[in-house]
C-alpha positions as CSV (number, residue, x, y, z in Angstrom):
1,M,-16.9,-4.4,3.7
2,K,-14.2,-2.4,1.6
3,S,-11.6,-3.0,3.8
4,G,-8.5,-4.5,2.8
5,F,-8.6,-7.9,4.8
6,I,-11.7,-9.1,7.1
7,Q,-12.1,-7.2,9.8
8,R,-10.5,-9.1,13.2
9,S,-12.0,-9.3,16.2
10,R,-11.3,-6.1,18.4
11,S,-9.5,-6.5,21.9
12,D,-11.3,-4.5,24.4
13,R,-8.5,-1.6,24.2
14,V,-9.8,-1.1,20.7
15,V,-13.3,-0.7,21.4
16,S,-12.5,1.6,23.6
17,L,-10.7,4.1,21.2
18,L,-13.5,3.5,18.9
19,L,-16.0,4.4,21.5
20,L,-14.3,7.4,22.7
21,L,-13.0,8.5,18.9
22,A,-16.6,8.7,18.5
23,F,-17.4,11.4,20.8
24,L,-14.2,13.9,19.8
25,T,-14.9,16.8,20.3
26,A,-15.3,19.3,17.1
27,Q,-11.8,21.2,18.3
28,A,-8.8,20.5,15.7
29,W,-5.9,19.0,17.4
30,A,-3.1,18.4,14.0
31,T,-1.3,15.4,14.3
32,C,1.9,14.2,12.4
33,G,0.8,12.3,9.5
34,G,-0.1,8.7,9.4
35,G,1.5,8.3,12.8
36,G,4.8,6.9,12.0
37,G,5.2,3.6,9.8
38,G,6.0,5.0,6.5
39,G,8.5,4.0,4.2
40,M,9.0,0.3,3.7
41,G,6.9,-0.5,0.8
42,G,4.7,1.5,2.2
43,M,2.9,-1.4,4.6
44,G,5.2,0.7,7.6
45,G,7.1,-2.4,9.1
46,G,7.8,-6.3,7.9
47,T,10.5,-8.5,7.7
48,P,12.3,-9.8,5.0
49,E,9.9,-13.1,4.2
50,K,6.8,-11.0,3.7
51,V,8.2,-8.2,1.0
52,Y,5.7,-9.6,-1.2
53,Q,2.6,-9.0,0.2
54,V,-0.6,-10.4,-1.6
55,P,-2.9,-7.2,-2.7
56,W,-5.7,-9.6,-1.4
57,K,-9.1,-6.7,-1.2
58,V,-12.3,-7.9,0.2
59,I,-15.3,-8.3,-2.4
60,S,-18.4,-6.3,-1.1
61,A,-21.6,-5.8,-2.2
62,S,-21.3,-2.2,-4.6
63,D,-18.1,-3.2,-6.3
64,P,-18.6,-3.5,-9.9
65,P,-18.9,-7.2,-11.7
66,Q,-15.0,-8.3,-13.1
67,K,-14.9,-7.1,-16.6
68,E,-11.6,-9.6,-18.0
69,G,-9.2,-12.0,-16.8
70,L,-9.1,-14.5,-13.8
71,A,-11.1,-14.0,-10.8
72,L,-9.0,-15.4,-7.7
73,Y,-11.9,-15.8,-5.0
74,W,-10.1,-17.2,-1.3
75,F,-13.4,-18.6,1.3
76,P,-11.4,-18.0,4.6
77,S,-12.5,-19.5,7.8
78,S,-11.9,-16.5,10.5
79,Q,-10.1,-13.9,10.8
80,Q,-7.3,-15.7,12.6
81,E,-6.4,-18.1,9.6
82,I,-5.9,-15.1,7.5
83,D,-3.6,-13.9,10.2
84,R,-1.8,-16.6,9.8
85,S,-2.0,-17.6,6.2
86,S,1.0,-18.2,3.6
87,L,-1.9,-16.9,0.8
88,R,-0.6,-13.4,2.5
89,N,2.7,-13.4,0.7
90,S,3.7,-14.5,-2.0
91,Q,6.0,-13.3,-5.4
92,T,4.4,-15.6,-8.1
93,L,0.6,-14.2,-6.8
94,T,1.6,-10.0,-6.5
95,L,3.2,-10.8,-9.8
96,Y,0.2,-12.8,-11.9
97,S,-2.1,-9.6,-9.9
98,Q,-0.5,-6.8,-12.1
99,Q,-2.1,-9.2,-15.1
100,C,-5.5,-9.5,-14.7
101,V,-5.7,-11.8,-12.0
102,T,-7.9,-10.6,-9.2
103,M,-7.0,-11.5,-5.7
104,A,-10.2,-11.2,-3.3
105,I,-11.3,-12.6,0.2
106,V,-15.2,-13.4,-0.2
107,D,-17.0,-14.3,3.0
108,A,-19.1,-17.8,2.6
109,R,-22.1,-15.8,3.9
110,T,-22.2,-13.1,1.2
111,P,-24.6,-14.1,-2.2
112,L,-21.1,-14.0,-4.0
113,G,-20.0,-17.0,-1.2
114,Q,-23.0,-18.6,-1.4
115,K,-23.1,-18.5,-5.2
116,Y,-19.3,-20.8,-4.8
117,S,-19.6,-22.1,-1.5
118,Q,-22.4,-24.3,-2.0
119,G,-21.8,-26.4,1.5
120,E,-17.6,-26.0,1.2
121,A,-15.3,-26.8,4.3
122,L,-13.9,-23.9,4.6
123,P,-11.4,-22.4,3.9
124,F,-10.9,-23.0,0.1
125,V,-10.0,-21.1,-3.2
126,V,-11.9,-20.6,-6.3
127,L,-10.4,-19.6,-9.8
128,T,-12.8,-18.0,-11.8
129,A,-13.1,-16.5,-15.2
130,S,-14.1,-13.4,-16.0
131,D,-18.0,-14.6,-16.7
132,G,-17.6,-16.4,-13.3
133,T,-17.1,-19.9,-14.6
134,V,-15.2,-21.9,-11.8
135,I,-12.2,-23.0,-13.7
136,E,-11.0,-24.9,-10.3
137,K,-11.0,-25.3,-6.3
138,A,-8.2,-25.3,-4.3
139,E,-10.0,-27.3,-0.7
140,N,-8.5,-27.3,2.1
141,K,-6.1,-29.6,4.0
142,K,-7.0,-30.7,7.6
143,G,-8.3,-26.9,7.9
144,F,-5.5,-25.4,6.0
145,L,-4.5,-24.1,2.4
146,K,-1.3,-23.4,1.3
147,V,0.2,-21.5,-0.7
148,D,1.9,-23.1,-3.3
149,Q,-1.4,-25.1,-3.9
150,V,-2.9,-21.6,-4.8
151,E,-0.1,-20.5,-7.2
152,K,0.3,-24.2,-9.1
153,M,-4.0,-23.4,-9.6
154,V,-3.2,-20.2,-11.1
155,E,0.0,-20.9,-12.8
156,S,-1.0,-24.4,-14.4
157,E,-4.6,-21.9,-16.1
158,M,-1.9,-19.4,-16.9
159,K,0.3,-21.6,-18.9
160,K,-2.2,-23.5,-20.8
161,R,-4.3,-20.0,-22.2
162,E,-0.9,-18.6,-23.0
163,S,-0.1,-21.8,-25.0
164,N,-3.6,-20.6,-26.9
165,I,-2.2,-17.2,-27.5
166,K,0.7,-18.6,-28.7
167,E,-0.6,-20.7,-31.2
168,K,-3.5,-17.6,-32.2
169,F,0.4,-15.4,-32.9
170,A,1.7,-18.8,-34.7
171,T,-1.5,-19.2,-37.2
172,A,-1.2,-15.0,-37.7
173,K,2.2,-15.5,-39.0
174,D,1.2,-19.1,-41.2
175,R,-1.6,-16.4,-42.7
176,I,1.1,-14.0,-43.4
177,K,3.6,-16.7,-45.4
178,A,0.7,-17.6,-47.0
179,G,0.0,-13.6,-48.2
180,D,-3.5,-13.4,-46.5
181,N,-2.5,-10.6,-44.4
182,D,-6.3,-9.4,-43.6
183,A,-7.0,-13.1,-41.8
184,A,-3.3,-12.3,-39.9
185,I,-4.4,-9.0,-39.2
186,K,-7.2,-10.2,-37.3
187,E,-5.2,-12.9,-35.8
188,L,-2.7,-10.5,-34.2
189,R,-5.6,-8.3,-33.6
190,A,-7.7,-11.0,-30.8
191,V,-3.1,-11.6,-29.4
192,M,-2.9,-7.8,-28.9
193,E,-7.0,-7.8,-26.8
194,Q,-5.0,-10.0,-24.4
195,K,-2.3,-7.4,-23.4
196,C,-3.3,-7.6,-19.6
197,M,-2.9,-11.1,-19.0
198,F,0.0,-11.7,-21.6
199,P,2.2,-8.7,-22.3
200,G,4.7,-10.3,-23.9
201,K,2.8,-12.1,-26.5
202,A,0.5,-9.2,-27.1
203,K,3.7,-7.5,-27.9
204,D,5.0,-9.2,-30.3
205,A,1.6,-9.2,-32.0
206,A,1.7,-5.4,-32.4
207,K,5.3,-5.4,-33.6
208,E,4.1,-7.9,-36.6
209,L,1.0,-5.8,-37.2
210,K,3.6,-2.7,-37.5
211,K,5.5,-4.4,-40.3
212,L,1.8,-5.0,-42.0
213,G,1.1,-1.7,-42.1
214,V,-0.7,-1.6,-39.3
215,T,-1.0,2.1,-37.6
216,D,-3.0,2.6,-34.5
217,V,-1.4,0.2,-33.0
218,A,-0.3,1.3,-28.9
219,D,3.4,0.4,-27.8
220,I,2.8,-2.5,-24.6
221,P,4.8,-2.5,-21.9
222,S,6.8,-5.8,-21.1
223,G,5.2,-8.1,-18.5
224,P,7.4,-9.1,-15.5
225,N,9.5,-12.1,-16.2
226,F,8.4,-15.5,-14.5
227,D,12.0,-17.6,-14.6
228,P,11.8,-18.9,-11.7
229,A,15.8,-18.0,-11.7
230,V,15.0,-14.3,-12.3
231,M,12.2,-14.6,-9.3
232,A,14.5,-15.6,-7.0
233,Q,17.2,-13.8,-7.4
234,V,14.8,-10.7,-7.5
235,S,13.5,-12.0,-4.2
236,R,16.4,-12.3,-2.1
237,T,18.1,-9.2,-3.3
238,M,14.5,-7.6,-2.3
239,R,14.7,-9.6,0.9
240,E,18.2,-8.1,1.7
241,G,16.8,-4.7,0.9
242,L,14.4,-4.6,3.4
243,K,17.0,-6.1,6.0
244,Q,19.4,-3.2,5.0
245,E,16.2,-0.6,5.2
246,N,14.9,-2.0,8.5
247,A,18.8,-1.5,10.1
248,A,18.4,1.8,9.0
249,H,20.8,1.3,6.3
250,Y,19.0,3.2,3.9
251,L,22.2,3.7,1.5
252,D,22.6,0.1,1.1
253,A,19.0,-0.4,0.8
254,E,18.5,2.0,-2.3
255,R,21.3,-0.1,-3.6
256,L,19.6,-3.9,-3.5
257,Y,16.6,-2.0,-4.2
258,K,17.7,-0.6,-7.8
259,A,18.9,-3.7,-8.3
260,A,16.4,-6.4,-8.2
261,H,14.4,-3.8,-10.3
262,A,17.3,-3.5,-13.1
263,L,16.6,-7.6,-12.8
264,D,12.9,-7.5,-13.6
265,P,12.1,-4.0,-14.9
266,A,8.7,-4.9,-15.3
267,D,8.2,-6.1,-11.6
268,P,6.8,-2.9,-9.4
269,T,7.6,-4.1,-6.2
270,P,11.4,-3.1,-5.9
271,L,10.3,0.2,-7.4
272,R,7.5,0.8,-4.7
273,Y,9.6,0.3,-1.7
274,L,12.4,2.5,-3.2
275,G,9.7,5.0,-4.0
276,E,8.9,4.9,-0.4
277,L,12.8,4.6,0.8
278,Y,12.9,8.0,-1.1
279,R,9.8,10.2,0.2
280,H,10.1,8.7,3.9
281,H,13.2,8.3,4.8
282,I,16.2,9.6,2.7
283,G,13.7,12.5,1.8
284,D,15.0,12.8,-1.9
285,W,11.2,14.0,-3.5
286,D,12.2,14.3,-7.1
287,K,13.7,10.8,-7.3
288,A,10.7,9.3,-4.7
289,R,7.9,11.5,-7.6
290,A,9.7,9.7,-10.7
291,T,9.6,6.4,-9.0
292,F,6.2,6.8,-8.1
293,N,5.0,8.0,-11.8
294,S,6.7,5.1,-13.2
295,I,4.8,3.1,-10.5
296,L,2.0,4.4,-12.0
297,A,3.2,4.5,-15.8
298,M,3.1,0.2,-15.6
299,P,0.7,-2.3,-15.2
300,A,1.1,-2.4,-11.5
301,D,-1.1,-4.0,-8.7
302,P,-3.1,-2.5,-7.0
303,L,-1.3,-2.7,-3.9
304,A,1.9,-0.9,-5.6
305,R,-0.8,1.8,-7.4
306,A,-2.0,2.6,-4.0
307,V,1.6,3.6,-2.3
308,A,2.3,5.7,-5.2
309,L,-0.6,7.2,-4.9
310,H,-0.3,7.8,-1.3
311,G,3.5,9.2,-1.5
312,L,2.5,11.5,-4.2
313,G,-0.4,12.8,-2.5
314,K,1.8,13.4,0.5
315,M,4.0,15.5,-1.3
316,T,2.1,17.5,-3.0
317,I,0.0,18.6,0.1
318,H,3.5,19.2,1.7
319,E,4.4,21.5,-1.4
320,G,0.8,23.5,-0.8
321,D,-1.0,22.0,-3.2
322,F,-4.0,20.2,-0.5
323,K,-6.3,19.7,-3.1
324,K,-4.4,17.8,-5.3
325,G,-3.0,16.4,-2.7
326,V,-6.1,15.0,-1.2
327,A,-7.7,14.0,-4.1
328,L,-4.5,11.5,-4.8
329,M,-4.9,10.2,-1.4
330,E,-8.4,9.3,-1.5
331,D,-7.6,7.7,-5.3
332,S,-4.8,5.5,-3.0
333,V,-7.6,4.1,-0.8
334,R,-10.1,3.5,-3.5
335,E,-7.3,1.2,-5.0
336,F,-6.2,0.0,-2.4
337,P,-7.1,0.4,1.5
338,L,-3.9,1.0,2.9
339,A,-3.1,2.0,6.9
340,L,-1.3,4.8,6.6
341,A,-3.1,6.6,3.6
342,Y,-6.4,6.6,5.7
343,R,-4.5,8.2,9.1
344,N,-2.9,10.6,6.6
345,L,-6.7,11.5,5.4
346,A,-7.6,12.1,8.8
347,V,-4.7,14.0,9.5
348,Y,-5.9,16.5,6.5
349,W,-9.7,16.7,7.6
350,N,-8.6,17.4,11.2
351,S,-6.8,20.2,10.6
352,E,-8.8,21.2,8.0
353,G,-11.6,21.5,11.2
354,D,-13.5,18.3,9.8
355,S,-13.5,16.5,13.4
356,A,-16.0,14.0,11.6
357,K,-14.3,12.9,8.3
358,A,-11.3,13.1,10.7
359,D,-12.8,10.4,12.8
360,A,-14.2,8.1,10.3
361,Y,-10.6,7.9,8.2
362,T,-9.0,7.1,11.8
363,K,-11.4,4.1,12.2
364,L,-10.8,3.0,8.7
365,A,-7.5,2.9,9.6
366,L,-8.5,0.9,12.6
367,S,-10.6,-1.1,11.1
368,L,-8.1,-2.4,8.7
369,E,-5.6,-3.3,11.5
370,P,-6.6,-2.8,15.2
371,K,-4.2,-4.0,17.1
372,D,-1.2,-2.4,14.8
373,P,1.1,0.3,17.4
374,Y,1.0,3.2,14.4
375,N,-3.2,2.8,14.6
376,L,-3.0,3.1,18.0
377,I,-0.7,5.5,18.9
378,F,-2.5,7.9,16.2
379,A,-5.5,7.6,17.9
380,A,-4.0,8.1,21.0
381,A,-2.5,11.5,19.5
382,F,-6.6,12.4,19.1
383,M,-8.0,11.2,22.5
384,A,-4.8,13.4,24.4
385,G,-6.3,16.5,22.4
386,N,-9.7,15.6,23.6
387,G,-10.2,15.0,27.6
388,H,-9.0,11.6,27.8
389,T,-5.3,12.1,28.5
390,A,-5.0,8.9,30.7
391,E,-6.1,6.4,28.2
392,A,-3.4,8.1,25.5
393,L,-0.4,7.7,28.2
394,K,-1.7,4.5,29.0
395,I,-1.0,3.8,25.3
396,A,2.3,6.1,25.0
397,R,3.5,4.0,28.0
398,E,2.9,0.5,26.0
399,N,4.2,2.0,23.1
400,E,7.3,4.1,23.7
401,P,9.8,2.0,22.5
402,L,8.6,2.2,19.1
403,L,11.2,4.7,17.7
404,P,9.2,5.7,14.5
405,A,6.3,6.5,16.7
406,S,8.1,9.2,18.3
407,Y,7.1,12.4,16.8
408,N,3.5,11.4,17.8
409,L,4.3,9.9,21.1
410,A,5.9,13.3,21.5
411,A,2.5,14.9,20.7
412,I,0.7,12.8,23.5
413,Y,3.3,13.6,25.9
414,A,3.4,17.2,24.9
415,Q,-1.3,17.4,24.8
416,A,-1.0,15.5,28.5
417,G,1.6,18.4,29.9
418,Q,4.0,16.6,30.4
419,K,6.7,19.0,27.9
420,E,10.6,16.8,29.5
421,K,8.9,14.1,28.3
422,A,7.7,15.3,24.8
423,L,11.0,17.5,24.1
424,T,12.6,14.3,24.9
425,L,10.7,11.9,22.2
426,L,10.6,14.8,19.6
427,K,14.6,14.8,19.7
428,R,14.2,11.3,19.4
429,H,12.3,11.6,16.1
430,F,14.6,14.4,14.6
431,F,18.0,12.6,15.8
432,E,17.6,9.3,16.1
433,Y,14.9,8.4,13.8
434,E,15.2,10.9,11.0
435,R,19.0,10.5,9.2
436,Y,18.5,13.0,6.5
437,Q,18.9,16.5,7.5
438,A,16.3,16.8,4.0
439,V,13.6,15.0,5.7
440,R,14.3,16.3,9.0
441,S,14.3,20.0,8.1
442,K,10.9,19.0,7.3
443,E,10.0,17.2,9.7
444,M,10.7,20.6,12.1
445,M,9.0,22.7,10.3
446,E,5.9,20.7,10.4
447,A,6.3,20.8,14.7
448,R,6.5,24.4,14.5
449,V,3.0,25.0,12.7
450,D,1.2,21.6,14.6
451,A,-0.9,22.6,17.0
452,V,-0.4,19.5,19.3
453,F,2.6,21.4,20.3
454,A,1.0,24.3,21.3
455,P,1.7,24.0,24.9
456,V,5.2,24.0,23.8
457,K,5.7,26.1,21.1
458,S,7.2,29.0,23.0
459,D,9.2,27.6,25.3
460,P,13.0,28.3,23.8
461,E,14.1,24.1,24.3
462,F,11.3,23.6,21.8
463,I,12.2,26.4,19.3
464,A,16.3,25.4,19.5
465,L,14.9,21.8,19.1
466,T,13.5,22.4,15.9
467,S,16.2,25.3,14.7
468,G,16.3,23.0,11.3
469,A,13.3,24.8,10.5
470,D,14.1,28.2,10.6
471,G,13.9,30.3,7.2
472,R,11.7,27.3,6.5
473,L,8.4,29.5,6.9
474,P,7.2,32.1,9.2
475,W,6.8,31.1,12.8
476,T,3.2,31.9,13.6
477,G,2.2,29.0,15.5
478,M,-0.7,28.6,13.2
479,N,-3.0,25.4,12.9
480,P,-1.1,23.9,10.1
481,R,-2.4,21.1,7.4
482,P,0.6,19.2,8.3
483,A,2.1,16.3,6.3
484,G,3.6,14.1,8.2
485,Q,4.9,10.7,7.5
């Protein structure tokens, strides 16, 4: 499996959706990219308690072996355990994941699982060295693992290794005092080799090497701040920022995310939320692009990198460089699988007339989060355009209160021939969900060329409703390459 989390057991409705998607006709109907669910750090929703989502990734047989650092292998007992586990959210583990500590979910039935389980009662977590040697295990207590168990295990090993690095650095300084610069350089280079796990000491080593006249020393970015007081302040600020974003107070959210970033510039999570806020809600794509590029330029965790690559890809497609934009989104899901990125890849290939690829990416989004309403509504928009109107309408009615999905809900009703309902929801999307004209005009442009609104494209009410697109593009009614959410 290559999903972000172990595949959930599907409800009958999800099974039905997947079966229907398997028999879609080749007719290409564009849908609003992503079906909603952008913003909020790229995860499409969440509570302030879940700001730091640990980038757990399922290990498959095709994944390359680990080359350096540590690996944290989580052997869950069931999908239900994963859904409810405190291991899903941790500031500490998220920060360590950008310092060469791999976070992986392993099925105990796989060869890798058999190697480490050896009859161990599930669930448990194993911390290993890069060569696969077991360092420590965290066993469950009455069938449950607690995140603080795992955090302490990783922290303990990292501190032990950092102590060894500090000793090596101190030895190098002694060599310098003794005039043995060659030996000092050798010790300092060894410290620099640990720049992924210990960027702070590697940075100190680089400074000493430069003082000794070594010229082939690259600059090393700072690592995250693990001071408990700083971490707590960053976490509080981020939680308040997400609270404000959830309430659509976007400028307050921006202020708080920027404040969190200032507290720890090496933590990519505030930048992840800030970049998505600019891209999805405020519509300031220059700031979004700069923010995403800054994430890619730092030692960021896989989730932050994936959100940045997806955001850059979406903006690039919207601006007309389709090949580059799609490549960026494909890089995003290789880095870390996001349902939002899979949905947007489905949008692109569907608009290109490749229903097989659109179907495949839609299924991948559903496999990550089968019960996620954005995934269900997105799939229903495809279904409505391919003759499965009744089931699509059922999903639309059950999820109608979901404001961020208004565009795709409107698409379902438009294809079902319910013009008034479609226009009401589209109006809700433009003037209740969207708060900034920079975003609203782009969405109106998309609606005008989106094939899902073909049944109403000539209607005077629709043309008036999308008047913010006037002058932005020729009104052709052609099937586009939509950008979406």
